[in-house]
N, C-alpha and C positions, 0 to 999 in steps of 0.2 A: 404949360398947357394945363388948364384947369376946367373942370366941369362942375357947375354949381346948381343946386336947387334953391334959387333965390327966395322963393316964397317961404320956405321952411328954414332959411339961413343955414343950409347944409352944403358941405363939400362932398360931391360924389366921388371924385378922385382928383389928384393933383400930381403933376410931374414937372418940377421946376429946376432950373439950373442944369440942363441936360449935359453940358460939357464937363461938369464937375466929377464925373465918374462915380466912384464909391462914396462921395460926399454930396451927391445930388439930393434934392428935396422931393420925396415921394410919399404918398399916403392915400388911403381910402377912408372916407368919412372925415369928420372934423378932427383936427389935431387937438388933443386934450390939453396941451400946454403950448404957449407961444402963439404964433399966427394960426388961425383955424385952417388955412390953406397950405400949411407946411413950409411957407416961405422962410428961408434961413435955418431950417431945422436940421439939415445934413442927415436926414433920416435914412438914406440909402445904406449907410454903414451898419444899420441894424438888421439887414437882410443878407442872407447868404446867396440868394438868387431872386431876381425879379423878372417877370415877363408881363408886358402890357400888349394885349391883342386888341386892335381896333377894327371892328367890322362895320362896313358901310354898304348900303344898298344903292346900286347905281341904276338909274332909270334910262 
């Protein structure tokens, strides 16, 4: 799951490889090394806790 600002070539947030547990790929903003969208980064292991809250307005 990724949200991008394509016009500015920015990653708003990314959460990839959900089932990998503590080696999932997660980040906010562009990744400074490797893929900008955190693909294959296994970056979840760098966090002691992560919470993603998605809010949606229903009409």
